[in-house]
LUMFITOR-70224 format. One record per residue (C-alpha): residue number from 1; residue in three letters; chain; x, y, z. Coordinates in steps of 0.25 Angstrom, whole numbers, padded with zeros to 4 digits. Last residue first. Layout:
REM residues N
<atom><k>NUM</k><r>ALA</r><c>A</c><c1>X</c1><c2>Y</c2><c3>Z</c3></atom>
...
***
This chain:
REM residues 203
<atom><k>203</k><r>PHE</r><c>A</c><c1>-0083</c1><c2>0027</c2><c3>0090</c3></atom>
<atom><k>202</k><r>ARG</r><c>A</c><c1>-0072</c1><c2>0017</c2><c3>0086</c3></atom>
<atom><k>201</k><r>TYR</r><c>A</c><c1>-0059</c1><c2>0022</c2><c3>0081</c3></atom>
<atom><k>200</k><r>GLY</r><c>A</c><c1>-0049</c1><c2>0017</c2><c3>0071</c3></atom>
<atom><k>199</k><r>ILE</r><c>A</c><c1>-0035</c1><c2>0013</c2><c3>0067</c3></atom>
<atom><k>198</k><r>ASN</r><c>A</c><c1>-0032</c1><c2>0004</c2><c3>0055</c3></atom>
<atom><k>197</k><r>VAL</r><c>A</c><c1>-0021</c1><c2>-0004</c2><c3>0048</c3></atom>
<atom><k>196</k><r>THR</r><c>A</c><c1>-0024</c1><c2>-0007</c2><c3>0034</c3></atom>
<atom><k>195</k><r>LEU</r><c>A</c><c1>-0022</c1><c2>-0017</c2><c3>0023</c3></atom>
<atom><k>194</k><r>VAL</r><c>A</c><c1>-0029</c1><c2>-0016</c2><c3>0010</c3></atom>
<atom><k>193</k><r>ALA</r><c>A</c><c1>-0028</c1><c2>-0027</c2><c3>0000</c3></atom>
<atom><k>192</k><r>GLY</r><c>A</c><c1>-0030</c1><c2>-0026</c2><c3>-0015</c3></atom>
<atom><k>191</k><r>ASP</r><c>A</c><c1>-0039</c1><c2>-0026</c2><c3>-0027</c3></atom>
<atom><k>190</k><r>LEU</r><c>A</c><c1>-0036</c1><c2>-0014</c2><c3>-0036</c3></atom>
<atom><k>189</k><r>ARG</r><c>A</c><c1>-0041</c1><c2>-0021</c2><c3>-0049</c3></atom>
<atom><k>188</k><r>THR</r><c>A</c><c1>-0039</c1><c2>-0012</c2><c3>-0062</c3></atom>
<atom><k>187</k><r>ASP</r><c>A</c><c1>-0048</c1><c2>-0011</c2><c3>-0074</c3></atom>
<atom><k>186</k><r>ILE</r><c>A</c><c1>-0042</c1><c2>-0001</c2><c3>-0084</c3></atom>
<atom><k>185</k><r>GLY</r><c>A</c><c1>-0050</c1><c2>0010</c2><c3>-0090</c3></atom>
<atom><k>184</k><r>PHE</r><c>A</c><c1>-0041</c1><c2>0020</c2><c3>-0084</c3></atom>
<atom><k>183</k><r>THR</r><c>A</c><c1>-0047</c1><c2>0017</c2><c3>-0070</c3></atom>
<atom><k>182</k><r>GLY</r><c>A</c><c1>-0056</c1><c2>0004</c2><c3>-0069</c3></atom>
<atom><k>181</k><r>THR</r><c>A</c><c1>-0055</c1><c2>0000</c2><c3>-0055</c3></atom>
<atom><k>180</k><r>SER</r><c>A</c><c1>-0056</c1><c2>-0013</c2><c3>-0047</c3></atom>
<atom><k>179</k><r>LEU</r><c>A</c><c1>-0057</c1><c2>-0016</c2><c3>-0032</c3></atom>
<atom><k>178</k><r>TRP</r><c>A</c><c1>-0057</c1><c2>-0028</c2><c3>-0023</c3></atom>
<atom><k>177</k><r>LEU</r><c>A</c><c1>-0050</c1><c2>-0024</c2><c3>-0010</c3></atom>
<atom><k>176</k><r>TYR</r><c>A</c><c1>-0045</c1><c2>-0033</c2><c3>0001</c3></atom>
<atom><k>175</k><r>LYS</r><c>A</c><c1>-0045</c1><c2>-0028</c2><c3>0015</c3></atom>
<atom><k>174</k><r>GLY</r><c>A</c><c1>-0035</c1><c2>-0029</c2><c3>0027</c3></atom>
<atom><k>173</k><r>GLU</r><c>A</c><c1>-0037</c1><c2>-0022</c2><c3>0041</c3></atom>
<atom><k>172</k><r>LEU</r><c>A</c><c1>-0029</c1><c2>-0020</c2><c3>0053</c3></atom>
<atom><k>171</k><r>SER</r><c>A</c><c1>-0035</c1><c2>-0013</c2><c3>0065</c3></atom>
<atom><k>170</k><r>PHE</r><c>A</c><c1>-0034</c1><c2>-0003</c2><c3>0076</c3></atom>
<atom><k>169</k><r>PHE</r><c>A</c><c1>-0045</c1><c2>0003</c2><c3>0085</c3></atom>
<atom><k>168</k><r>VAL</r><c>A</c><c1>-0047</c1><c2>0015</c2><c3>0093</c3></atom>
<atom><k>167</k><r>ASN</r><c>A</c><c1>-0060</c1><c2>0013</c2><c3>0102</c3></atom>
<atom><k>166</k><r>ASN</r><c>A</c><c1>-0053</c1><c2>0018</c2><c3>0115</c3></atom>
<atom><k>165</k><r>ALA</r><c>A</c><c1>-0052</c1><c2>0004</c2><c3>0120</c3></atom>
<atom><k>164</k><r>MET</r><c>A</c><c1>-0044</c1><c2>-0001</c2><c3>0108</c3></atom>
<atom><k>163</k><r>THR</r><c>A</c><c1>-0050</c1><c2>-0008</c2><c3>0096</c3></atom>
<atom><k>162</k><r>TYR</r><c>A</c><c1>-0042</c1><c2>-0019</c2><c3>0088</c3></atom>
<atom><k>161</k><r>LYS</r><c>A</c><c1>-0046</c1><c2>-0022</c2><c3>0074</c3></atom>
<atom><k>160</k><r>GLY</r><c>A</c><c1>-0043</c1><c2>-0033</c2><c3>0064</c3></atom>
<atom><k>159</k><r>GLY</r><c>A</c><c1>-0047</c1><c2>-0033</c2><c3>0049</c3></atom>
<atom><k>158</k><r>LEU</r><c>A</c><c1>-0052</c1><c2>-0040</c2><c3>0037</c3></atom>
<atom><k>157</k><r>GLY</r><c>A</c><c1>-0056</c1><c2>-0035</c2><c3>0023</c3></atom>
<atom><k>156</k><r>LEU</r><c>A</c><c1>-0064</c1><c2>-0037</c2><c3>0011</c3></atom>
<atom><k>155</k><r>HIS</r><c>A</c><c1>-0065</c1><c2>-0026</c2><c3>0000</c3></atom>
<atom><k>154</k><r>LEU</r><c>A</c><c1>-0074</c1><c2>-0022</c2><c3>-0012</c3></atom>
<atom><k>153</k><r>GLY</r><c>A</c><c1>-0072</c1><c2>-0011</c2><c3>-0023</c3></atom>
<atom><k>152</k><r>VAL</r><c>A</c><c1>-0080</c1><c2>-0001</c2><c3>-0030</c3></atom>
<atom><k>151</k><r>ASP</r><c>A</c><c1>-0073</c1><c2>0008</c2><c3>-0040</c3></atom>
<atom><k>150</k><r>ALA</r><c>A</c><c1>-0072</c1><c2>0023</c2><c3>-0041</c3></atom>
<atom><k>149</k><r>ALA</r><c>A</c><c1>-0062</c1><c2>0027</c2><c3>-0053</c3></atom>
<atom><k>148</k><r>SER</r><c>A</c><c1>-0051</c1><c2>0037</c2><c3>-0056</c3></atom>
<atom><k>147</k><r>ASP</r><c>A</c><c1>-0041</c1><c2>0039</c2><c3>-0067</c3></atom>
<atom><k>146</k><r>SER</r><c>A</c><c1>-0027</c1><c2>0046</c2><c3>-0068</c3></atom>
<atom><k>145</k><r>ALA</r><c>A</c><c1>-0017</c1><c2>0048</c2><c3>-0079</c3></atom>
<atom><k>144</k><r>GLY</r><c>A</c><c1>-0003</c1><c2>0053</c2><c3>-0077</c3></atom>
<atom><k>143</k><r>GLN</r><c>A</c><c1>0004</c1><c2>0064</c2><c3>-0086</c3></atom>
<atom><k>142</k><r>GLY</r><c>A</c><c1>0019</c1><c2>0064</c2><c3>-0083</c3></atom>
<atom><k>141</k><r>GLN</r><c>A</c><c1>0023</c1><c2>0060</c2><c3>-0097</c3></atom>
<atom><k>140</k><r>PHE</r><c>A</c><c1>0013</c1><c2>0048</c2><c3>-0097</c3></atom>
<atom><k>139</k><r>ALA</r><c>A</c><c1>0024</c1><c2>0039</c2><c3>-0101</c3></atom>
<atom><k>138</k><r>PRO</r><c>A</c><c1>0031</c1><c2>0041</c2><c3>-0088</c3></atom>
<atom><k>137</k><r>SER</r><c>A</c><c1>0019</c1><c2>0034</c2><c3>-0082</c3></atom>
<atom><k>136</k><r>SER</r><c>A</c><c1>0007</c1><c2>0038</c2><c3>-0072</c3></atom>
<atom><k>135</k><r>LEU</r><c>A</c><c1>-0007</c1><c2>0032</c2><c3>-0070</c3></atom>
<atom><k>134</k><r>LYS</r><c>A</c><c1>-0016</c1><c2>0036</c2><c3>-0059</c3></atom>
<atom><k>133</k><r>ASP</r><c>A</c><c1>-0029</c1><c2>0029</c2><c3>-0054</c3></atom>
<atom><k>132</k><r>ASP</r><c>A</c><c1>-0038</c1><c2>0036</c2><c3>-0043</c3></atom>
<atom><k>131</k><r>ILE</r><c>A</c><c1>-0048</c1><c2>0026</c2><c3>-0038</c3></atom>
<atom><k>130</k><r>PHE</r><c>A</c><c1>-0060</c1><c2>0029</c2><c3>-0029</c3></atom>
<atom><k>129</k><r>TYR</r><c>A</c><c1>-0064</c1><c2>0015</c2><c3>-0023</c3></atom>
<atom><k>128</k><r>VAL</r><c>A</c><c1>-0079</c1><c2>0013</c2><c3>-0019</c3></atom>
<atom><k>127</k><r>GLY</r><c>A</c><c1>-0079</c1><c2>0002</c2><c3>-0008</c3></atom>
<atom><k>126</k><r>VAL</r><c>A</c><c1>-0085</c1><c2>-0011</c2><c3>-0004</c3></atom>
<atom><k>125</k><r>GLY</r><c>A</c><c1>-0084</c1><c2>-0019</c2><c3>0009</c3></atom>
<atom><k>124</k><r>ALA</r><c>A</c><c1>-0080</c1><c2>-0031</c2><c3>0017</c3></atom>
<atom><k>123</k><r>MET</r><c>A</c><c1>-0074</c1><c2>-0032</c2><c3>0031</c3></atom>
<atom><k>122</k><r>GLY</r><c>A</c><c1>-0069</c1><c2>-0042</c2><c3>0041</c3></atom>
<atom><k>121</k><r>TYR</r><c>A</c><c1>-0066</c1><c2>-0039</c2><c3>0055</c3></atom>
<atom><k>120</k><r>ALA</r><c>A</c><c1>-0058</c1><c2>-0044</c2><c3>0067</c3></atom>
<atom><k>119</k><r>GLU</r><c>A</c><c1>-0060</c1><c2>-0036</c2><c3>0080</c3></atom>
<atom><k>118</k><r>PHE</r><c>A</c><c1>-0051</c1><c2>-0034</c2><c3>0092</c3></atom>
<atom><k>117</k><r>PRO</r><c>A</c><c1>-0055</c1><c2>-0026</c2><c3>0105</c3></atom>
<atom><k>116</k><r>GLY</r><c>A</c><c1>-0063</c1><c2>-0038</c2><c3>0110</c3></atom>
<atom><k>115</k><r>TYR</r><c>A</c><c1>-0064</c1><c2>-0048</c2><c3>0099</c3></atom>
<atom><k>114</k><r>PRO</r><c>A</c><c1>-0073</c1><c2>-0042</c2><c3>0088</c3></atom>
<atom><k>113</k><r>VAL</r><c>A</c><c1>-0076</c1><c2>-0049</c2><c3>0075</c3></atom>
<atom><k>112</k><r>THR</r><c>A</c><c1>-0080</c1><c2>-0039</c2><c3>0064</c3></atom>
<atom><k>111</k><r>GLY</r><c>A</c><c1>-0088</c1><c2>-0039</c2><c3>0051</c3></atom>
<atom><k>110</k><r>ARG</r><c>A</c><c1>-0086</c1><c2>-0027</c2><c3>0043</c3></atom>
<atom><k>109</k><r>LEU</r><c>A</c><c1>-0094</c1><c2>-0021</c2><c3>0031</c3></atom>
<atom><k>108</k><r>SER</r><c>A</c><c1>-0086</c1><c2>-0011</c2><c3>0023</c3></atom>
<atom><k>107</k><r>PHE</r><c>A</c><c1>-0088</c1><c2>0002</c2><c3>0015</c3></atom>
<atom><k>106</k><r>THR</r><c>A</c><c1>-0077</c1><c2>0008</c2><c3>0007</c3></atom>
<atom><k>105</k><r>LEU</r><c>A</c><c1>-0073</c1><c2>0022</c2><c3>0000</c3></atom>
<atom><k>104</k><r>PRO</r><c>A</c><c1>-0060</c1><c2>0019</c2><c3>-0007</c3></atom>
<atom><k>103</k><r>VAL</r><c>A</c><c1>-0050</c1><c2>0029</c2><c3>-0012</c3></atom>
<atom><k>102</k><r>VAL</r><c>A</c><c1>-0040</c1><c2>0023</c2><c3>-0021</c3></atom>
<atom><k>101</k><r>GLU</r><c>A</c><c1>-0027</c1><c2>0028</c2><c3>-0027</c3></atom>
<atom><k>100</k><r>LEU</r><c>A</c><c1>-0021</c1><c2>0021</c2><c3>-0039</c3></atom>
<atom><k>99</k><r>GLU</r><c>A</c><c1>-0007</c1><c2>0024</c2><c3>-0045</c3></atom>
<atom><k>98</k><r>ARG</r><c>A</c><c1>-0003</c1><c2>0018</c2><c3>-0058</c3></atom>
<atom><k>97</k><r>ASP</r><c>A</c><c1>0011</c1><c2>0019</c2><c3>-0065</c3></atom>
<atom><k>96</k><r>VAL</r><c>A</c><c1>0012</c1><c2>0017</c2><c3>-0080</c3></atom>
<atom><k>95</k><r>SER</r><c>A</c><c1>0025</c1><c2>0011</c2><c3>-0085</c3></atom>
<atom><k>94</k><r>THR</r><c>A</c><c1>0017</c1><c2>-0001</c2><c3>-0091</c3></atom>
<atom><k>93</k><r>GLY</r><c>A</c><c1>0017</c1><c2>-0016</c2><c3>-0090</c3></atom>
<atom><k>92</k><r>PRO</r><c>A</c><c1>0009</c1><c2>-0017</c2><c3>-0077</c3></atom>
<atom><k>91</k><r>MET</r><c>A</c><c1>0004</c1><c2>-0004</c2><c3>-0072</c3></atom>
<atom><k>90</k><r>ARG</r><c>A</c><c1>0014</c1><c2>0002</c2><c3>-0062</c3></atom>
<atom><k>89</k><r>GLY</r><c>A</c><c1>0009</c1><c2>0003</c2><c3>-0047</c3></atom>
<atom><k>88</k><r>GLN</r><c>A</c><c1>0001</c1><c2>0011</c2><c3>-0038</c3></atom>
<atom><k>87</k><r>THR</r><c>A</c><c1>-0008</c1><c2>0009</c2><c3>-0026</c3></atom>
<atom><k>86</k><r>GLU</r><c>A</c><c1>-0017</c1><c2>0018</c2><c3>-0017</c3></atom>
<atom><k>85</k><r>PHE</r><c>A</c><c1>-0027</c1><c2>0017</c2><c3>-0006</c3></atom>
<atom><k>84</k><r>TYR</r><c>A</c><c1>-0037</c1><c2>0027</c2><c3>0000</c3></atom>
<atom><k>83</k><r>GLY</r><c>A</c><c1>-0048</c1><c2>0026</c2><c3>0010</c3></atom>
<atom><k>82</k><r>VAL</r><c>A</c><c1>-0063</c1><c2>0029</c2><c3>0014</c3></atom>
<atom><k>81</k><r>GLY</r><c>A</c><c1>-0070</c1><c2>0019</c2><c3>0023</c3></atom>
<atom><k>80</k><r>GLY</r><c>A</c><c1>-0084</c1><c2>0014</c2><c3>0027</c3></atom>
<atom><k>79</k><r>GLU</r><c>A</c><c1>-0085</c1><c2>0003</c2><c3>0038</c3></atom>
<atom><k>78</k><r>VAL</r><c>A</c><c1>-0097</c1><c2>-0006</c2><c3>0042</c3></atom>
<atom><k>77</k><r>ALA</r><c>A</c><c1>-0097</c1><c2>-0015</c2><c3>0055</c3></atom>
<atom><k>76</k><r>PHE</r><c>A</c><c1>-0101</c1><c2>-0028</c2><c3>0059</c3></atom>
<atom><k>75</k><r>GLY</r><c>A</c><c1>-0097</c1><c2>-0037</c2><c3>0071</c3></atom>
<atom><k>74</k><r>PRO</r><c>A</c><c1>-0106</c1><c2>-0031</c2><c3>0081</c3></atom>
<atom><k>73</k><r>ALA</r><c>A</c><c1>-0116</c1><c2>-0022</c2><c3>0073</c3></atom>
<atom><k>72</k><r>LEU</r><c>A</c><c1>-0115</c1><c2>-0010</c2><c3>0065</c3></atom>
<atom><k>71</k><r>TYR</r><c>A</c><c1>-0101</c1><c2>-0007</c2><c3>0068</c3></atom>
<atom><k>70</k><r>ARG</r><c>A</c><c1>-0097</c1><c2>0006</c2><c3>0061</c3></atom>
<atom><k>69</k><r>GLY</r><c>A</c><c1>-0086</c1><c2>0010</c2><c3>0052</c3></atom>
<atom><k>68</k><r>VAL</r><c>A</c><c1>-0077</c1><c2>0022</c2><c3>0047</c3></atom>
<atom><k>67</k><r>ALA</r><c>A</c><c1>-0065</c1><c2>0020</c2><c3>0038</c3></atom>
<atom><k>66</k><r>VAL</r><c>A</c><c1>-0053</c1><c2>0029</c2><c3>0034</c3></atom>
<atom><k>65</k><r>GLU</r><c>A</c><c1>-0044</c1><c2>0022</c2><c3>0024</c3></atom>
<atom><k>64</k><r>GLY</r><c>A</c><c1>-0029</c1><c2>0022</c2><c3>0020</c3></atom>
<atom><k>63</k><r>ASN</r><c>A</c><c1>-0022</c1><c2>0013</c2><c3>0010</c3></atom>
<atom><k>62</k><r>PHE</r><c>A</c><c1>-0008</c1><c2>0015</c2><c3>0005</c3></atom>
<atom><k>61</k><r>GLY</r><c>A</c><c1>-0003</c1><c2>0007</c2><c3>-0007</c3></atom>
<atom><k>60</k><r>SER</r><c>A</c><c1>0003</c1><c2>-0006</c2><c3>-0011</c3></atom>
<atom><k>59</k><r>ASP</r><c>A</c><c1>0010</c1><c2>-0005</c2><c3>-0024</c3></atom>
<atom><k>58</k><r>PHE</r><c>A</c><c1>0005</c1><c2>-0010</c2><c3>-0038</c3></atom>
<atom><k>57</k><r>THR</r><c>A</c><c1>0009</c1><c2>-0024</c2><c3>-0043</c3></atom>
<atom><k>56</k><r>ASP</r><c>A</c><c1>-0004</c1><c2>-0030</c2><c3>-0039</c3></atom>
<atom><k>55</k><r>VAL</r><c>A</c><c1>-0012</c1><c2>-0019</c2><c3>-0046</c3></atom>
<atom><k>54</k><r>ASP</r><c>A</c><c1>-0020</c1><c2>-0026</c2><c3>-0057</c3></atom>
<atom><k>53</k><r>SER</r><c>A</c><c1>-0017</c1><c2>-0040</c2><c3>-0051</c3></atom>
<atom><k>52</k><r>ALA</r><c>A</c><c1>-0025</c1><c2>-0036</c2><c3>-0039</c3></atom>
<atom><k>51</k><r>MET</r><c>A</c><c1>-0017</c1><c2>-0035</c2><c3>-0026</c3></atom>
<atom><k>50</k><r>PRO</r><c>A</c><c1>-0015</c1><c2>-0021</c2><c3>-0022</c3></atom>
<atom><k>49</k><r>PHE</r><c>A</c><c1>-0011</c1><c2>-0018</c2><c3>-0008</c3></atom>
<atom><k>48</k><r>TYR</r><c>A</c><c1>-0017</c1><c2>-0006</c2><c3>-0001</c3></atom>
<atom><k>47</k><r>GLY</r><c>A</c><c1>-0011</c1><c2>-0002</c2><c3>0012</c3></atom>
<atom><k>46</k><r>GLY</r><c>A</c><c1>-0013</c1><c2>0003</c2><c3>0026</c3></atom>
<atom><k>45</k><r>LEU</r><c>A</c><c1>-0021</c1><c2>0013</c2><c3>0034</c3></atom>
<atom><k>44</k><r>LYS</r><c>A</c><c1>-0035</c1><c2>0012</c2><c3>0039</c3></atom>
<atom><k>43</k><r>LEU</r><c>A</c><c1>-0041</c1><c2>0023</c2><c3>0048</c3></atom>
<atom><k>42</k><r>GLN</r><c>A</c><c1>-0053</c1><c2>0020</c2><c3>0056</c3></atom>
<atom><k>41</k><r>VAL</r><c>A</c><c1>-0067</c1><c2>0025</c2><c3>0061</c3></atom>
<atom><k>40</k><r>TYR</r><c>A</c><c1>-0076</c1><c2>0017</c2><c3>0070</c3></atom>
<atom><k>39</k><r>ASN</r><c>A</c><c1>-0091</c1><c2>0016</c2><c3>0074</c3></atom>
<atom><k>38</k><r>PRO</r><c>A</c><c1>-0098</c1><c2>0006</c2><c3>0083</c3></atom>
<atom><k>37</k><r>PRO</r><c>A</c><c1>-0092</c1><c2>0010</c2><c3>0096</c3></atom>
<atom><k>36</k><r>PRO</r><c>A</c><c1>-0087</c1><c2>-0002</c2><c3>0105</c3></atom>
<atom><k>35</k><r>GLY</r><c>A</c><c1>-0097</c1><c2>-0009</c2><c3>0113</c3></atom>
<atom><k>34</k><r>ALA</r><c>A</c><c1>-0106</c1><c2>-0007</c2><c3>0125</c3></atom>
<atom><k>33</k><r>ALA</r><c>A</c><c1>-0121</c1><c2>-0003</c2><c3>0128</c3></atom>
<atom><k>32</k><r>THR</r><c>A</c><c1>-0125</c1><c2>-0003</c2><c3>0113</c3></atom>
<atom><k>31</k><r>ALA</r><c>A</c><c1>-0133</c1><c2>0007</c2><c3>0105</c3></atom>
<atom><k>30</k><r>PRO</r><c>A</c><c1>-0139</c1><c2>0003</c2><c3>0092</c3></atom>
<atom><k>29</k><r>LEU</r><c>A</c><c1>-0131</c1><c2>0006</c2><c3>0080</c3></atom>
<atom><k>28</k><r>PRO</r><c>A</c><c1>-0134</c1><c2>0018</c2><c3>0072</c3></atom>
<atom><k>27</k><r>TYR</r><c>A</c><c1>-0132</c1><c2>0018</c2><c3>0057</c3></atom>
<atom><k>26</k><r>ALA</r><c>A</c><c1>-0123</c1><c2>0029</c2><c3>0053</c3></atom>
<atom><k>25</k><r>ILE</r><c>A</c><c1>-0111</c1><c2>0019</c2><c3>0049</c3></atom>
<atom><k>24</k><r>ALA</r><c>A</c><c1>-0120</c1><c2>0010</c2><c3>0041</c3></atom>
<atom><k>23</k><r>LEU</r><c>A</c><c1>-0128</c1><c2>0022</c2><c3>0034</c3></atom>
<atom><k>22</k><r>SER</r><c>A</c><c1>-0115</c1><c2>0029</c2><c3>0030</c3></atom>
<atom><k>21</k><r>ALA</r><c>A</c><c1>-0108</c1><c2>0016</c2><c3>0025</c3></atom>
<atom><k>20</k><r>VAL</r><c>A</c><c1>-0120</c1><c2>0013</c2><c3>0017</c3></atom>
<atom><k>19</k><r>LEU</r><c>A</c><c1>-0122</c1><c2>0027</c2><c3>0011</c3></atom>
<atom><k>18</k><r>VAL</r><c>A</c><c1>-0107</c1><c2>0029</c2><c3>0008</c3></atom>
<atom><k>17</k><r>LEU</r><c>A</c><c1>-0106</c1><c2>0015</c2><c3>0001</c3></atom>
<atom><k>16</k><r>VAL</r><c>A</c><c1>-0119</c1><c2>0018</c2><c3>-0007</c3></atom>
<atom><k>15</k><r>PRO</r><c>A</c><c1>-0114</c1><c2>0032</c2><c3>-0011</c3></atom>
<atom><k>14</k><r>LEU</r><c>A</c><c1>-0101</c1><c2>0025</c2><c3>-0017</c3></atom>
<atom><k>13</k><r>ALA</r><c>A</c><c1>-0107</c1><c2>0013</c2><c3>-0023</c3></atom>
<atom><k>12</k><r>THR</r><c>A</c><c1>-0116</c1><c2>0021</c2><c3>-0033</c3></atom>
<atom><k>11</k><r>ARG</r><c>A</c><c1>-0105</c1><c2>0028</c2><c3>-0041</c3></atom>
<atom><k>10</k><r>HIS</r><c>A</c><c1>-0097</c1><c2>0015</c2><c3>-0042</c3></atom>
<atom><k>9</k><r>MET</r><c>A</c><c1>-0109</c1><c2>0007</c2><c3>-0047</c3></atom>
<atom><k>8</k><r>ALA</r><c>A</c><c1>-0112</c1><c2>0018</c2><c3>-0057</c3></atom>
<atom><k>7</k><r>ALA</r><c>A</c><c1>-0098</c1><c2>0017</c2><c3>-0062</c3></atom>
<atom><k>6</k><r>GLU</r><c>A</c><c1>-0099</c1><c2>0001</c2><c3>-0063</c3></atom>
<atom><k>5</k><r>SER</r><c>A</c><c1>-0112</c1><c2>0003</c2><c3>-0072</c3></atom>
<atom><k>4</k><r>TRP</r><c>A</c><c1>-0125</c1><c2>-0001</c2><c3>-0066</c3></atom>
<atom><k>3</k><r>HIS</r><c>A</c><c1>-0135</c1><c2>-0006</c2><c3>-0076</c3></atom>
<atom><k>2</k><r>PRO</r><c>A</c><c1>-0150</c1><c2>-0004</c2><c3>-0073</c3></atom>
<atom><k>1</k><r>MET</r><c>A</c><c1>-0158</c1><c2>-0017</c2><c3>-0072</c3></atom>
***
């Protein structure tokens, strides 16, 4: 059997995610006489709250995301998104400040339970996370250091949504992220919670 390195798996994951998301969203649904439109787009704004022991002293940071999705069947949807979140803090026992900026490209499966205009949902997914890691310290004499990586992470989430008569909807969503990176040759877990308030449109 061929041996797959972690770097090779990361390079393979991105095109696979893009292909799966594109096929799922482009796949035509059978025509129905009634019912809400199957596609949606939404903007998610909120925060990232680091919870792993490696970063539990770091600050909470901004989180933003743009997502598109499609209901493939009643109670089942797929969603792809691109976003940004950040966190920063001091490395324990040092004078070195660390700033992490992350751009995730994610794909999720959603199970939904509708009740009139309301909808509760759960989601599970995978993503490729492009990480920019910066270090700074007075000891560096103004010369900071930076490193970058692309790592695969997993997430689970829950949410609630209300859709208005004009197909505009509002929702609250919470996700938990499992993510590890190896910038600067140091393994760091970035596990944390992501909480957002969302606005979107079905079409």
